[in-house]
C-alpha positions, -999 to +999 in steps of 0.1 A: -068-590-048-056-573-079-079-550-098-075-548-136-067-512-146-096-513-172-121-518-144-107-488-125-109-466-156-145-479-163-155-470-127-141-435-131-157-430-165-192-443-156-203-412-135-188-389-162-208-407-190-240-406-169-234-368-163-227-362-200-259-381-210-279-361-184-264-328-198-272-339-233-308-348-223-311-314-206-297-295-236-321-314-258-351-304-236-339-268-235-335-267-273-371-279-277-383-252-253-364-226-272-377-239-305-413-238-292-408-203-279-393-191-312-421-208-331-448-192-309-432-157-313-430-162-351-466-173-353-476-143-332-460-119-358-468-137-390-493-164-383-522-146-400-528-121-428-538-095-402-505-100-383-484-098-415-503-067-425-498-049-392-462-061-384-446-060-419-466-047-448-480-015-433-448-004-415-428-012-447-450+009-470-455+037-445-419+042-434-424+029-399-401+007-379-401-031-386-389-051-356-374-086-355-394-116-342-382-111-306-388-074-308-353-065-297-341-050-329-357-028-355-351-010-388-369+014-412-374+000-446-376+021-478-400+001-500-417+030-517-409+062-535-436+084-520-457+077-489-491+090-480-511+086-448-544+082-467-545+072-504-582+070-508-615+074-488-649+061-500-680+073-482-715+059-489-750+070-478-779+046-481-813+060-490-849+051-480-852+029-511-822+008-500-800+022-528-768+040-521-780+075-529-745+090-526-710+075-531-682+099-527-645+091-534-617+113-522-583+105-537-547+117-531-533+114-566-498+130-561-491+113-527-486+146-508-509+136-480-538+158-491-569+149-512-568+166-546-597+149-563-632+141-553-656+120-573-694+117-566-710+089-586-737+104-609-761+075-604-776+057-573-761+023-566-786-005-566-761-034-569-724-038-562-700-059-582-663-068-578-654-044-606-683-020-609-718-011-599-754-015-611-778+015-612-816+007-615-848+026-609-846+034-571-860+006-550-865-018-579-845-041-602-859-025-634-843-002-659-808-013-648-777+001-662-742-014-657-710+005-650-674-006-645-647+014-626-624+033-649-593+054-643-580+078-669-544+090-675-546+116-648-557+090-623-592+104-621-617+077-610-649+075-629-676+051-641-678+037-676-710+022-689-705-014-699-725-047-702-735-071-675-713-098-688-682-076-681-690-074-644-684-102-619-695-110-583-726-088-585-754-087-558-785-065-552-787-039-524-820-021-526-854-029-512-864-051-541-841-078-526-847-072-489-848-045-463-818-027-448-793-047-468-768-019-472-768-008-436-768-044-422-739-054-444-720-021-444-685-034-440-689-060-468-704-033-491-675-009-484-649-036-490-665-046-523-668-010-535-634+000-523-618-032-537-632-025-571-619+011-571-584+000-558-583-027-584-589-002-612-565+023-597-536-002-594-543-015-629-539+020-643-508+027-622-490-006-611-467+014-588-495+020-563-495-003-533-522-004-506-508-011-471-540-010-450-578-006-451-598+006-422-636+010-419-652+038-399-690+036-401-701+043-437-665+052-447-635+030-458-601+044-457-571+031-476-535+038-467-511+034-496-478+043-512-461+044-546-440+014-550-420-007-575-410+021-599-395+055-588-402+072-621-429+095-634-439+069-659-466+046-644-457+018-668-433-008-652-415-033-674-436-063-664-468-046-676-455-043-711-459-080-717-496-076-718-494-056-750-465-077-764-467-112-749-441-127-772-414-104-759-412-123-725-394-153-740-365-132-755-363-110-723-362-141-701-333-156-722-314-123-720-319-121-682-307-157-678-275-150-696-268-120-674-276-138-641-246-154-623-270-174-602-288-189-632-254-197-649-242-214-617-273-235-615-273-244-652-237-255-650-243-277-620-248-314-621-286-309-615-288-286-645-268-305-671-279-331-696-306-333-723-343-335-715-376-329-731-400-303-718-437-299-726-447-263-730-483-251-733-495-219-751-525-204-767-534-183-797-565-164-788-587-139-807-599-111-785-629-092-797-646-065-776-674-041-783-677-008-764-709+013-764-705+051-763-729+078-752-724+115-752-712+118-716-686+091-722-670+113-749-673+148-734-677+161-698-687+197-691-685+218-660-689+255-653-714+282-661-738+262-683-772+278-682-790+254-706-783+223-726-805+215-756-805+188-783-797+197-819-803+163-833-788+128-830-755+129-811-756+167-810-759+191-781-759+229-776-744+244-745-754+279-735-730+299-714-749+328-700-746+355-673-753+391-663-729+419-671-717+451-656-709+486-670-678+488-649-642+485-660-641+448-653-670+430-671-674+394-656-663+364-676-685+332-674-664+301-682-673+265-690-647+237-693-652+210-719-630+179-713-628+153-741-625+118-729-624+104-764-611+132-787-613+112-819-650+108-814-657+145-815-671+152-850-674+190-847-674+218-822-686+253-832-697+285-815-730+289-834-745+319-817-736+349-795-762+372-781-763+401-757-779+432-743-756+452-745-723+433-754-709+398-752-674+387-761-667+350-769-634+335-757-617+302-762-589+293-738-586+330-730-583+341-766-610+364-780-627+348-811-660+368-816-685+392-802-721+404-804-731+440-798-737+475-812-700+480-820-670+457-825-654+443-793-624+422-803-598+435-778-593+437-740-603+474-738-640+482-734-661+489-765-670+525-772-706+536-767-732+538-740-734+507-718-771+510-708-786+510-743-817+488-734-823+484-770-831+453-790-807+424-784-777+419-806-772+384-820-742+371-840-748+337-858-715+335-877-702+301-868-667+298-852-651+264-855-631+252-825-630+215-833-593+211-834-589+229-801-614+207-784-598+175-798-564+187-785-575+187-748-596+205-722-610+237-736-624+267-717-652+286-736-660+319-720-686+347-723-674+382-712-706+402-706-709+440-705-744+454-700-767+473-678-802+489-676-832+468-685-812+442-704-779+432-689-773+397-702-751+379-726-745+344-738-724+322-760-737+289-775-714+260-783-727+232-805-709+198-802-715+168-824-700+134-815-698+099-828-715+073-805-714+044-828-703+011-812-666+005-812-652-029-820-616-039-813-600-071-823-565-085-818-548-119-820-527-128-789-502-153-801-483-168-771-470-197-793-449-176-817-416-183-798-421-220-796-432-223-832-401-205-844-378-226-822-363-255-842-359-275-810-397-275-804-422-296-823-460-294-822-474-322-800-511-314-794-534-288-807-571-281-803-589-254-823-621-243-806-624-277-789-617-296-821-585-318-818-564-312-849-530-327-835-526-355-811-492-369-800-476-351-830-499-366-856-524-346-876-559-360-869-572-347-902-601-329-885-607-294-898-628-271-875-656-251-891-657-214-888-672-201-856-700-176-851-703-158-818-726-131-804-707-102-787-719-071-771-753-063-756-782-040-763-777-017-793-741-029-796-750-066-800-734-080-831-725-114-847-690-121-857-677-151-878-641-161-877-621-192-887-612-197-851-613-180-817-589-201-796-560-224-805-545-244-775-512-260-783-486-281-765-450-282-778-423-308-771-390-289-767-356-306-764-334-289-739-296-296-741-277-282-711-245-302-716-233-334-699-218-343-666-205-375-650-232-395-632-229-393-595-217-423-575-247-434-553-232-467-542-223-454-507-258-440-501-273-473-513-251-492-489-261-471-459-298-474-467-296-512-473-275-521-442-285-496-415-313-501-390-331-479-364-303-486-339-272-493-360-256-470-387-235-489-412-213-471-437-188-479-465-161-454-469-136-453-498-099-453-491-070-436-509-058-469-525-092-475-542-105-499-516-132-494-490-137-497-452-169-508-436-179-492-403-206-497-378-218-476-348-248-473-326-275-449-338-305-435-321-329-405-324-340-384-294-374-392-280-401-374-299-430-356-284-465-368-291-481-350-321-518-344-323-537-364-349-549-331-365-553-294-361-588-291-344-612-271-365-649-263-363-676-256-388-702-228-385-729-214-407-746-180-411-779-172-427-777-151-459-804-138-483-793-146-519-791-112-535-766-121-562-774-106-595-771-120-630-784-114-665-817-129-657-822-108-626-817-113-589-810-149-582-830-151-550-862-142-569-857-173-591-854-197-561-881-213-540-865-198-509-842-168-511-825-175-478-795-198-477-764-205-456-728-195-458-705-221-442-672-212-424-643-232-410-623-219-380-592-231-364-600-238-327-582-221-299-557-241-277-585-247-252-607-262-279-631-232-282-647-225-316-641-188-325-675-183-342-681-149-358-710-126-353-743-142-364-727-176-369-740-208-353-719-239-347-726-268-369-697-291-359-677-286-327-639-286-325-624-318-337-607-336-366-634-328-392-633-344-426-657-328-450-638-340-481-666-364-492-692-335-490-669-312-510-665-339-537-702-345-539-709-308-543-683-304-571-696-335-588-732-321-586-720-289-603-702-308-629-731-330-638-755-300-638-732-282-662-731-313-685-769-314-686-773-277-696-783-271-732-781-237-748-811-228-770-821-198-790-855-188-804-867-160-825-882-131-805 
């Protein structure tokens, strides 16, 4: 019997094909296992914010080694100009009234690894906000004063008195809202206080970056570095647009012309043609009122024996001390630091008195004296030191206003005396202006679009009045608006023709033209192929086409879970949130409420509930979207029913 050669070849090829298929199947399985292993390793190093922080952010900012996902290779990144182990520490001490009786902030301003500035808050903290604190009468919610975090040009952290409406996310801490709130929620309190300080610090100097925060009892410690800009100027280019918003359009155009990547994309088929873009912008009037008190304008430290009032916005500081008859009479100094130099009205040395001599000095320079004989030089005055006679007083005023306005000023009293007297003093009188300060500016983000001939105004609302719709003037003219700004002694009413204009411009963008792509081949493949057969239509050199067909299949896919199992928990919480009307919990029938949390379940379907949490819904495919919609709708309808009223006091 003759055997056709084709059968012989087929018989030889069959085992080879089966082996090849088995190898392909095995390689596919190995590839899946490798992919799963790589995905698991990647999730382990970057699957959560804590993992990203510890594996990438903290090493990058602190100069440590960053390793690859498999841990086999590593490198040291240089992401910052200066590094510091501890940027800032914040320590709190709760008191018996529930208030934080002491809040101490230690700060490394020059990034040399050592603290060079310590700030102790001058008021007890009764409430904590996201951007400040509230100080009330200890243990109560009465006599409250509101402070926001402030950072000056030397990166000194302070509190600036403000109004309640300028603070956000506030809640009560002291015994008027519950017992042991600060100690029982220490980590949250530290995070909120520290977050507010860090927010003010990074706003003042955008180069500062925080790599890590750690809590140790009543202390929170921040590790940080100086990033972004390796210059002595804390201003980086991006922050300049806050003061001049319209500059961003011109700068963006200049940057696009210099970017080879942008030019390549704009010249591509996807970036050519003419299209219309809708661009939104606003013109907003910003008005703010700042209240000032004496301590906001001038801070004093040193040998101050007494502070007395000399009228409205006027104080007298007495620098006093005992002297000696030796060759080195002591000098008692007090430093006056102006925070708002322009608000200093006058500064005068109005009195010098001594038994026996006193010499007045300003920044080390001798400016006056009081005593039996003149003393206007470094050598000691002539005469007996132990006179024990009537005191000598000099009330000839010495004006040092310009010196104090120029910056920190040291006023000193050099005292020479002995016997039964042995004292001397210098009195400095300072008058300041504490009138409320109003600032106003118009932030026009529409100037660029308005001046562009390719853009036309499409829609505009002026204080919620529609003046343009679809490019047509509606004819409606908004009335001038009156608003109340400021609080307390600085409350005032302002009337302006508008406060907010919201606009939408239609801008024609012409990026050139390009030939339309030929999509006929793709359309043929989609229309004629099936799950098992791939049909194609390929063009030939002579302008014709050839139709092809070949088997097509996808590897078997693993089963995929219907969802990522999650669980829902809740934790009891006393509502100590604070608002203008007081503590919210006191206005409710029951002050205790619940905080809800959602957790991703572990692979063995265990709900990782936190401390104090109770499970509401076990692991599964939870769908709480209807509940969320209902809650949002309730808030929306409640807001629609609110009516603002005012009545004469």
